[in-house]
C-alpha positions in Angstrom: 10.6 -27.9 -24.0 8.8 -24.6 -23.5 8.3 -22.9 -20.2 4.7 -22.1 -20.9 2.9 -18.9 -20.3 1.9 -17.1 -17.1 -0.8 -19.6 -16.4 1.7 -22.4 -16.5 3.9 -20.5 -14.1 1.0 -19.9 -11.8 0.0 -23.5 -12.0 3.5 -24.6 -11.0 3.7 -22.0 -8.2 0.4 -23.3 -6.8 1.8 -26.8 -6.6 4.6 -25.7 -4.2 4.1 -26.3 -0.5 2.2 -23.4 1.2 5.2 -22.5 3.3 7.4 -22.1 0.2 4.7 -20.0 -1.5 4.3 -17.8 1.6 8.0 -17.3 1.8 8.2 -16.5 -1.9 5.4 -13.9 -1.6 7.1 -12.3 1.4 10.4 -12.3 -0.5 8.7 -10.6 -3.5 7.3 -7.9 -1.2 10.7 -7.4 0.5 12.4 -7.1 -2.9 10.0 -4.3 -4.0 10.4 -2.6 -0.6 14.2 -2.8 -0.7 14.4 -1.7 -4.4 12.3 1.4 -3.7 14.4 2.2 -0.7 17.7 1.9 -2.6 16.4 3.9 -5.6 15.1 6.6 -3.2 18.4 6.8 -1.4 20.5 7.2 -4.6 18.1 9.4 -6.4 18.9 13.2 -6.4 15.8 15.0 -5.2 14.3 17.9 -7.1 12.3 20.0 -4.7 10.8 21.9 -7.6 9.0 18.7 -8.9 5.4 19.5 -9.5 2.3 17.4 -8.7 -0.5 18.1 -11.2 1.2 21.5 -11.8 1.4 22.3 -8.1 4.8 22.9 -6.3 5.9 23.8 -2.8 3.1 24.4 -0.4 0.4 23.9 -3.0 1.8 20.4 -3.7 1.7 19.7 0.1 -1.9 20.9 0.3 -2.9 18.7 -2.7 -1.0 15.6 -1.4 -2.6 16.1 2.0 -6.1 16.1 0.4 -5.3 13.0 -1.7 -3.8 11.2 1.4 -6.9 12.0 3.4 -9.1 10.6 0.6 -6.9 7.5 0.6 -7.3 7.2 4.4 -11.1 7.3 4.0 -10.9 4.6 1.4 -8.8 2.5 3.7 -11.5 2.7 6.4 -14.0 1.6 3.8 -11.7 -1.2 2.8 -11.4 -2.5 6.4 -15.2 -2.3 6.8 -15.8 -4.2 3.6 -13.2 -6.8 4.5 -14.8 -7.3 8.0 -18.2 -7.7 6.2 -16.7 -10.3 3.8 -15.2 -12.2 6.6 -18.5 -12.0 8.5 -17.1 -10.1 11.4 -19.8 -7.5 11.4 -22.6 -9.4 13.1 -25.3 -6.7 12.4 -24.5 -6.5 8.7 -25.6 -10.0 7.9 -24.3 -12.1 5.0 -22.5 -10.0 2.4 -24.0 -9.9 -1.1 -21.6 -10.8 -4.0 -21.2 -7.2 -5.0 -19.4 -6.5 -1.7 -16.4 -8.5 -2.9 -16.4 -6.6 -6.2 -16.8 -3.3 -4.3 -13.8 -4.2 -2.0 -11.6 -4.9 -5.1 -12.7 -1.6 -6.8 -12.2 0.5 -3.7 -8.8 -1.1 -3.2 -7.7 -0.4 -6.8 -8.9 3.2 -6.5 -7.1 3.6 -3.1 -3.7 2.3 -4.5 -4.2 4.4 -7.7 -4.8 7.5 -5.6 -1.5 6.9 -3.7 0.6 6.6 -6.9 0.9 10.3 -7.8 1.5 11.1 -4.1 4.3 8.5 -4.0 5.9 9.6 -7.3 5.9 13.2 -6.1 7.5 12.3 -2.8 10.0 10.0 -4.5 11.1 12.6 -7.1 10.9 15.7 -4.9 12.4 14.3 -1.7 13.6 10.7 -2.2 14.2 8.7 1.0 14.9 11.2 3.8 16.5 10.0 7.0 17.0 13.3 8.8 14.4 12.9 11.7 11.9 10.4 13.0 9.0 11.7 11.0 10.9 11.5 7.7 12.4 8.1 8.5 9.0 6.6 9.5 7.3 8.1 6.4 10.0 7.1 3.9 10.2 3.6 5.1 6.5 3.1 5.5 6.0 4.4 1.9 8.5 1.7 0.6 6.9 -1.0 2.7 3.4 0.0 1.5 4.2 -0.9 -2.1 6.0 -4.1 -1.1 3.0 -5.1 1.0 0.7 -4.2 -1.9 2.6 -6.6 -4.2 2.5 -9.3 -1.5 -1.3 -8.9 -1.1 -1.9 -9.1 -4.8 0.2 -12.3 -4.9 -1.7 -13.6 -1.9 -5.1 -12.9 -3.6 -3.9 -14.8 -6.7 -2.7 -17.8 -4.7 -4.9 -20.6 -3.4 -4.7 -22.9 -0.4 -2.7 -20.6 1.9 -3.2 -20.1 5.6 -6.5 -18.3 6.2 -4.8 -15.6 8.3 -2.5 -14.5 5.4 -4.8 -12.3 3.4 -6.4 -10.5 6.4 -3.0 -9.8 7.9 -1.8 -8.4 4.5 -4.9 -6.3 4.2 -4.6 -5.1 7.7 -1.0 -4.2 7.2 -1.9 -2.1 4.2 -4.6 -0.2 6.1 -2.2 0.4 9.0 0.5 1.7 6.6 -2.0 4.1 4.9 -2.9 5.4 8.4 0.8 5.8 9.3 1.6 7.5 6.0 -1.3 9.9 6.5 -0.3 10.5 10.2 3.3 11.4 9.2 2.3 13.6 6.3 -1.2 15.0 5.9 -1.9 15.2 9.7 1.6 16.7 10.1 0.6 19.5 7.7 -3.0 19.9 9.1 -1.5 20.2 12.6 0.8 23.1 11.7 3.8 21.1 10.7 4.0 19.0 13.8 2.8 15.5 14.7 0.5 15.2 17.6 1.6 12.5 20.0 
């Protein structure tokens, strides 16, 4: 008896009760988060790691610019999601291309964060020396766990209607928190405005 391909696995998964699927998706996100955290803690950082050939302050400047672009895309994502869920009363009914635009912007947003995350991971690892580093390190791990969970939620049918907006909102909040604890920290003269 063969297990079947990915489609067969998805079909079997979709037959599970919604609570089991939600718990499984949450567990998958938690596993990704925890895996990144553990690897980041045991990894030996190399502060000379470059980002597109930039090191030190130049890497921080580049990461801050990329993170600011990601924050801008997150704002666009939230606006598009609100339009898709018809929460923007003046915008009217969204055309079909809004859904495609939402997916494309989301893909670009996550792709934009990958080089930033890889640099942070290789250059610094998970740093737990002060509140800013703790928040930033853990939020970075949670971001990718939440991203995996959101992708799985999008692929799953017949789940509670609140699940996808909550996952998307969490991702947007994490992007803002990551920007606040990194790019804004740099732009504000190496301090976080409170």
